[in-house]
C-alpha positions as CSV (number, residue, x, y, z in Angstrom):
1,X,41.3,-15.0,51.8
2,X,41.6,-18.7,52.0
3,X,44.7,-20.2,53.4
4,X,46.9,-22.2,51.0
5,X,47.8,-25.6,52.2
6,X,49.9,-26.6,49.2
7,X,52.6,-29.1,49.8
8,X,55.8,-28.0,48.1
9,X,56.8,-30.1,45.1
10,X,59.9,-32.3,45.5
11,X,61.4,-33.4,42.2
12,X,61.5,-37.2,41.8
13,X,59.0,-38.0,44.5
14,X,56.4,-39.7,42.3
15,X,55.8,-43.4,42.0
16,X,56.7,-44.0,38.3
17,X,55.1,-47.5,38.2
18,X,51.7,-46.0,39.2
19,X,52.1,-43.3,36.6
20,X,53.0,-45.9,33.9
21,X,50.0,-48.0,34.8
22,X,47.5,-45.2,34.7
23,X,48.9,-43.9,31.4
24,X,48.7,-47.4,29.9
25,X,45.1,-47.7,31.1
26,X,44.2,-44.3,29.6
27,X,45.7,-45.2,26.2
28,X,43.9,-48.6,26.2
29,X,40.5,-47.0,27.0
30,X,41.1,-44.2,24.4
31,X,42.0,-46.5,21.5
32,X,39.3,-49.2,22.2
33,X,36.7,-46.5,22.9
34,X,37.6,-44.7,19.7
35,X,37.2,-47.9,17.7
36,X,33.9,-48.7,19.4
37,X,32.5,-45.2,18.6
38,X,33.8,-45.2,15.0
39,X,32.3,-48.6,14.4
40,X,28.9,-47.6,15.9
41,X,28.8,-44.3,13.9
42,X,29.7,-46.1,10.7
43,X,26.9,-48.7,11.3
44,X,24.3,-46.1,12.1
45,X,25.2,-43.8,9.2
46,X,25.2,-46.6,6.7
47,X,21.9,-48.0,8.0
48,X,19.9,-44.8,8.3
49,X,21.6,-42.2,6.0
50,X,22.2,-44.4,2.9
51,X,20.3,-46.9,0.9
52,X,22.6,-49.7,2.1
53,X,20.2,-51.1,4.6
54,X,20.8,-53.0,7.8
55,X,22.7,-56.0,6.4
56,X,25.3,-54.0,4.5
57,X,25.7,-51.6,7.4
58,X,26.3,-54.5,9.8
59,X,28.8,-56.2,7.4
60,X,30.8,-52.9,7.0
61,X,30.8,-52.3,10.7
62,X,32.0,-55.9,11.4
63,X,34.8,-55.5,8.8
64,X,35.9,-52.2,10.3
65,X,35.8,-53.6,13.8
66,X,37.9,-56.7,12.9
67,X,40.5,-54.5,11.0
68,X,40.6,-52.1,13.9
69,X,41.1,-54.9,16.3
70,X,44.0,-56.3,14.2
71,X,45.6,-52.8,14.0
72,X,45.1,-51.8,17.7
73,X,45.9,-55.0,19.5
74,X,48.9,-55.1,21.8
75,X,52.1,-56.0,20.1
76,X,54.6,-58.2,21.9
77,X,57.4,-56.1,23.4
78,X,60.8,-56.7,21.9
79,X,63.2,-58.6,24.1
80,X,66.3,-56.6,25.0
């Protein structure tokens, strides 16, 4: 059997600033990536699967992208 070289966990040994930074980056990539995918899917569905055509699909995708940007942008942190 393979030897186990696990280091025992010590509570409170993690760098919390690094954890916060990676969590914040993950959340940012998730929300902006989701908006990008949703806008792209909307554009392609309206263009190819309906009679709306390219122009209407582009306008709808731009509207969704702008509204999504306004909703998802970073809010100023309240001062304590």
